[in-house]
C-alpha positions in Angstrom: 1.9 8.9 -25.9 5.7 8.8 -25.7 5.8 12.4 -24.7 3.2 11.7 -22.0 5.2 8.8 -20.6 8.4 10.9 -20.6 6.6 13.8 -18.8 5.3 11.4 -16.2 8.6 9.8 -15.6 10.2 13.2 -15.2 7.5 14.2 -12.7 8.1 11.0 -10.8 11.8 11.7 -10.5 11.1 15.2 -9.2 8.5 13.9 -6.7 10.9 11.3 -5.4 13.7 13.8 -5.0 11.3 16.0 -3.0 10.3 13.1 -0.8 13.9 12.1 -0.2 14.9 15.7 0.7 11.9 16.3 3.0 12.4 13.0 4.8 16.1 13.6 5.1 15.6 17.0 6.7 12.9 15.7 9.1 15.0 12.8 10.2 17.9 15.0 11.1 15.6 17.6 12.7 14.3 15.1 15.3 16.0 15.6 18.7 18.1 12.8 19.9 21.1 10.7 19.0 20.7 7.2 17.6 23.9 6.1 19.3 23.0 7.2 22.7 21.3 4.3 24.5 20.6 3.3 28.1 24.0 1.6 28.2 25.7 5.1 28.3 28.6 4.4 25.9 31.8 6.4 26.5 32.3 9.6 24.6 35.2 8.1 22.7 33.1 5.2 21.5 30.3 7.6 20.5 32.7 9.8 18.6 34.1 6.7 16.7 30.6 5.6 15.8 29.6 9.0 14.5 32.8 9.2 12.5 32.3 5.7 11.1 28.7 6.4 9.9 29.5 10.0 8.9 26.9 11.6 11.2 29.5 14.0 12.5 29.9 15.7 9.1 28.0 18.8 8.0 24.3 18.2 7.1 24.9 19.4 3.5 27.7 16.9 3.0 25.6 14.1 4.4 22.8 15.0 2.1 25.0 15.0 -1.0 26.6 11.7 0.0 23.2 10.1 0.5 22.0 11.3 -2.9 25.2 9.9 -4.4 24.4 6.6 -2.8 20.8 6.6 -4.2 22.2 7.1 -7.7 24.1 3.8 -7.1 21.0 2.2 -5.7 22.7 2.1 -2.3 20.4 3.0 0.6 23.3 2.9 3.1 24.2 1.0 6.3 22.0 0.3 9.3 23.0 1.9 12.6 21.7 -1.2 14.5 23.0 -4.0 12.3 26.6 -4.8 11.6 25.8 -7.5 9.0 22.8 -6.3 7.1 22.6 -2.9 5.4 19.3 -1.2 4.4 19.3 -2.9 1.0 19.7 -6.3 2.5 17.0 -5.8 5.1 14.5 -4.6 2.5 15.4 -7.6 0.3 14.7 -9.9 3.1 11.5 -8.3 4.3 9.8 -7.2 1.0 8.9 -10.6 -0.3 6.9 -11.2 2.9 5.2 -7.9 2.7 4.5 -8.3 -1.0 2.9 -11.7 -0.4 0.7 -10.2 2.4 -0.2 -7.1 0.3 -0.9 -9.1 -2.8 -3.2 -11.6 -1.0 -5.1 -8.7 0.7 -5.4 -6.8 -2.7 -6.7 -9.9 -4.5 -9.2 -10.6 -1.7 -10.4 -6.9 -1.6 -10.8 -6.7 -5.4 -12.6 -10.1 -5.7 -15.1 -9.6 -2.9 -15.4 -5.8 -3.3 -16.3 -6.1 -7.0 -18.7 -9.0 -6.3 -20.4 -7.4 -3.4 -20.7 -4.1 -5.2 -22.3 -5.7 -8.3 -24.6 -7.8 -6.2 -25.8 -4.7 -4.2 -26.3 -2.7 -7.4 -28.4 -5.4 -9.0 -30.7 -5.3 -5.9 -30.6 -1.6 -5.3 -33.0 -0.4 -2.6 -33.5 -3.9 -1.1 -32.5 -5.5 2.2 -29.4 -7.1 0.6 -28.3 -3.7 -0.7 -28.8 -2.0 2.6 -26.9 -4.8 4.5 -24.0 -4.7 2.0 -23.7 -1.0 2.4 -23.9 -1.2 6.2 -21.0 -3.8 6.1 -19.1 -1.5 3.8 -19.5 1.5 6.1 -18.3 -0.5 9.1 -15.4 -1.8 7.1 -14.3 1.7 6.3 -14.9 3.2 9.7 -13.3 0.6 12.0 -9.4 0.8 11.9 -7.3 -2.2 11.3 -5.7 -2.1 14.8 -9.2 -2.7 16.1 -10.2 -5.4 13.6 -6.9 -7.4 14.2 -7.5 -8.0 18.0 -11.1 -8.9 17.3 -10.2 -11.5 14.7 -7.4 -12.9 16.9 -9.8 -13.3 19.8 -12.5 -14.9 17.7 -10.6 -17.3 15.5 -7.3 -17.9 17.3 -8.0 -17.6 21.0 -11.6 -18.7 21.3 -12.0 -21.1 18.4 -8.3 -22.1 18.0 -8.7 -22.4 14.2 -5.8 -20.2 13.1 -2.3 -19.4 14.4 -1.1 -16.0 15.6 2.3 -14.4 15.5 3.6 -17.0 13.0 4.6 -16.9 9.4 5.3 -19.7 7.0 2.1 -21.7 6.4 -0.9 -20.5 4.5 -3.0 -20.7 7.6 -0.7 -18.2 9.3 -1.5 -15.6 6.6 -5.3 -15.8 6.7 -5.9 -13.5 9.7 -3.5 -10.7 8.7 -4.7 -10.9 5.1 -8.3 -10.5 6.1 -7.5 -7.7 8.5 -5.5 -5.8 5.8 -8.3 -6.3 3.2 -11.3 -5.2 5.2 -11.1 -1.4 4.6 -10.2 -1.5 0.9 -12.8 -4.3 0.3 -15.5 -2.1 1.8 -14.4 1.0 -0.2 -14.2 -1.0 -3.5 -17.7 -2.4 -2.8 -19.3 1.0 -2.2 -17.6 2.5 -5.2 -18.5 -0.4 -7.5 -22.1 -0.2 -6.4 -22.3 3.5 -7.2 -20.5 3.2 -10.5 -22.6 0.2 -11.7 -25.8 1.9 -10.7 -24.9 4.9 -12.8 -23.9 2.7 -15.7 -27.1 0.7 -15.6 -29.0 3.8 -16.4 -27.3 4.4 -19.7 -29.1 4.0 -23.0 -26.9 1.1 -24.3 -27.8 -0.9 -21.2 -31.5 -0.5 -21.9 -30.8 -1.5 -25.5 -29.1 -4.7 -24.4 -32.1 -5.5 -22.2 -34.4 -4.8 -25.1 -32.5 -7.3 -27.2 -33.4 -10.0 -24.7 -29.9 -10.5 -23.3 -29.8 -12.2 -19.8 -29.5 -9.7 -16.9 -26.3 -11.4 -15.7 -24.7 -11.0 -19.1 -25.8 -7.3 -19.3 -24.3 -6.7 -15.9 -21.0 -8.5 -16.4 -20.3 -7.9 -20.1 -21.8 -4.4 -20.7 -22.1 -2.6 -17.4 -19.0 -3.7 -15.5 -16.3 -2.7 -18.0 -17.3 0.9 -18.0 -18.0 0.9 -14.3 -14.4 -0.3 -13.6 -12.8 3.0 -14.5 -13.5 4.7 -11.1 -12.3 1.5 -9.4 -9.1 1.5 -11.4 -8.7 5.2 -10.5 -8.5 4.3 -6.8 -6.2 1.3 -7.2 -3.1 3.5 -6.6 -4.4 5.0 -3.3 -5.8 1.6 -2.2 -2.4 0.0 -2.8 -0.9 2.8 -0.8 -3.3 2.2 2.0 -2.5 -1.5 2.0 1.2 -0.8 2.1 0.8 1.7 4.9 -1.7 -0.5 6.8 0.7 -3.4 6.6 3.0 -1.5 9.1 0.5 -2.0 11.9 -0.6 -5.4 10.8 2.9 -6.8 10.5 3.7 -5.4 14.0 0.6 -6.9 15.6 0.9 -10.3 14.0 4.7 -10.5 14.2 5.2 -10.8 10.5 8.9 -10.4 9.4 8.2 -7.9 6.6 9.4 -4.4 5.8 6.5 -2.9 7.7 7.7 -4.5 11.0 11.2 -3.5 10.1 10.2 0.1 9.7 8.3 0.2 13.0 11.4 -1.3 14.8 13.7 1.2 13.1 11.5 4.1 14.4 11.7 2.8 17.9 15.5 2.4 17.6 16.1 5.7 15.8 17.7 3.8 12.9 17.6 6.7 10.5 19.1 5.0 7.4 16.4 2.3 7.6 13.6 4.8 8.1 14.9 7.0 5.2 15.5 3.9 3.0 12.0 2.6 3.7 10.5 5.9 2.8 12.4 6.0 -0.5 11.5 2.4 -1.3 7.8 2.7 -0.6 7.6 6.1 -2.4 9.1 4.5 -5.5 6.6 1.7 -5.3 3.7 4.0 -4.9 4.7 6.3 -7.8 5.2 3.2 -10.0 1.7 1.9 -9.0 0.1 5.2 -9.8 1.9 5.4 -13.1 0.7 1.9 -14.0 -2.9 2.8 -13.1 -2.7 5.8 -15.4 -1.5 3.6 -18.2 -4.3 1.1 -17.5 -6.9 3.8 -18.2 -5.9 3.6 -21.9 -6.5 -0.1 -21.9 -9.9 0.1 -20.4 -11.1 3.2 -22.2 -9.5 3.8 -25.7 -10.7 7.4 -25.7 -8.2 8.2 -23.0 -5.4 6.7 -25.0 -6.4 8.8 -28.0 -6.4 12.0 -25.9 -3.0 11.3 -24.5 -1.5 10.5 -27.9 -2.7 13.9 -29.1 -1.2 15.8 -26.1 
């Protein structure tokens, strides 16, 4: 098991290095100068700015300097902020994005698992068909379409919830629901399919033959084995929630890292874009690694296979 963990950590480091290198090259290959604005600064001022931030140096030297900063956990300065570097901006925005993402993930898991189990227990009926229809719509309709619909219904027409505000629990409801719709639908469909497959196993029929209540058979016998495919997609789902939060934070005016990244793209703030890519890539690699380790907790056979490898 230790060898497996070491191999995975080494693979994560190589993957992160590749992401950093590719993003660095792409950022510098994009035409344009982040210091050239509509204000038309004098050439002497532009030269001083490029010299201060090191953008006038050869690309290879900039790359080595950036990697050296990463080894010190320094993501560099921001081109558009004199007081807050990339580290400070991420430190301010990430707690907000983490709260939004965690709420959306909990909502998606709770309702997705519940709806999937409920549909599987009534397979072929009207409830099952309606649940799967809702699931299909949830996957098909993008978040930037769901967000205006929810805003119009619950904020503009009904006036129940605030929009473009952050601080109270009420202000988090609409963005949380918007962000949770797609993963909720996906989890519900996958849970239904996995539970249906598990309900056909011999040990489930044995549990029914022993006279155990159907709800106990479903929750205590079928669900644990049916959870393995759901755990498998937790990494990609978490990635989808993080990526989806960019659009949601921008629409709802949430001061998180997603909105920070969108603003940095518009302003050509390359260090913030690159730092955000490094930060989110590290999170996603860590989430996927945690999901792989969770397999061994759910299914001991996987833990045994890895300890032998």
